[in-house]
Phi, psi and omega in degrees: 000132181284159183290337174292314184295322169305314179295314177294332172289315187294336175276348179082019175276331172234159179280138181276109176259003187289108179264001191287344184260005182253137178249118187292331186279006183283132179235144184271152180129201183279149182265160181287133178102328184272336177059203191267019189278149176283152187298129182255129175269146171299127189297342180280345175260136186245131177296145184298325181295318183292314177299321184289330186286318181296321184269358182062039179250051182241152171226132181262151175237124183233123175245102187274144175278310182219177182303334182299334186275005183285338175301320181296318180296313181300320178288317177298319184280336176290331175283004178084023187255127170297137187236124176266121180251124179251100180271008185297333178283344188265153170292166185287336183283317178293325175298319173299324179289323182289325184285324170300321175295313177292331173296324177294315178309301194289330181290320189284322181255015173061038182260209176215157179232140179228133171279130188264317185204177172299120186057032178228126183226154181246123181251123181244129180295164184297340182259019181242134173255125174271127186242122178289125183279338187282322176290332177285318186278347187270144175256143178274335167242123184174190182309317187278359177273108182264004180278000000 
């Protein structure tokens, strides 16, 4: 299968007919030698979610359907978790109420709110600094400076 065909299949534009990756002899159930034991993870390997929670490196993404989902945003933010709020699925009146609620949250807990995209906001707790990647990576004297 060519690379263009693979990319088209991955995007769902054409049907994926490549059967070479499928094993017809696969049977579900227990494998030989393992018995009915549960999968045991090496104790030296730590699940990413647990490690992130221990180091307070979590970011929550919430896509509310109605204003009732604002409570989940508030609880996460109150726990010190930065929250990305995607309001694209809401009607404008409820989205405005959620933004007003978020503004109250960041005022009361001394956080900050940043617009990431149209109707998508980042709520950052007081101890979190948001660094803009564009300004840090851009040089003032170089090829793109046309002045």
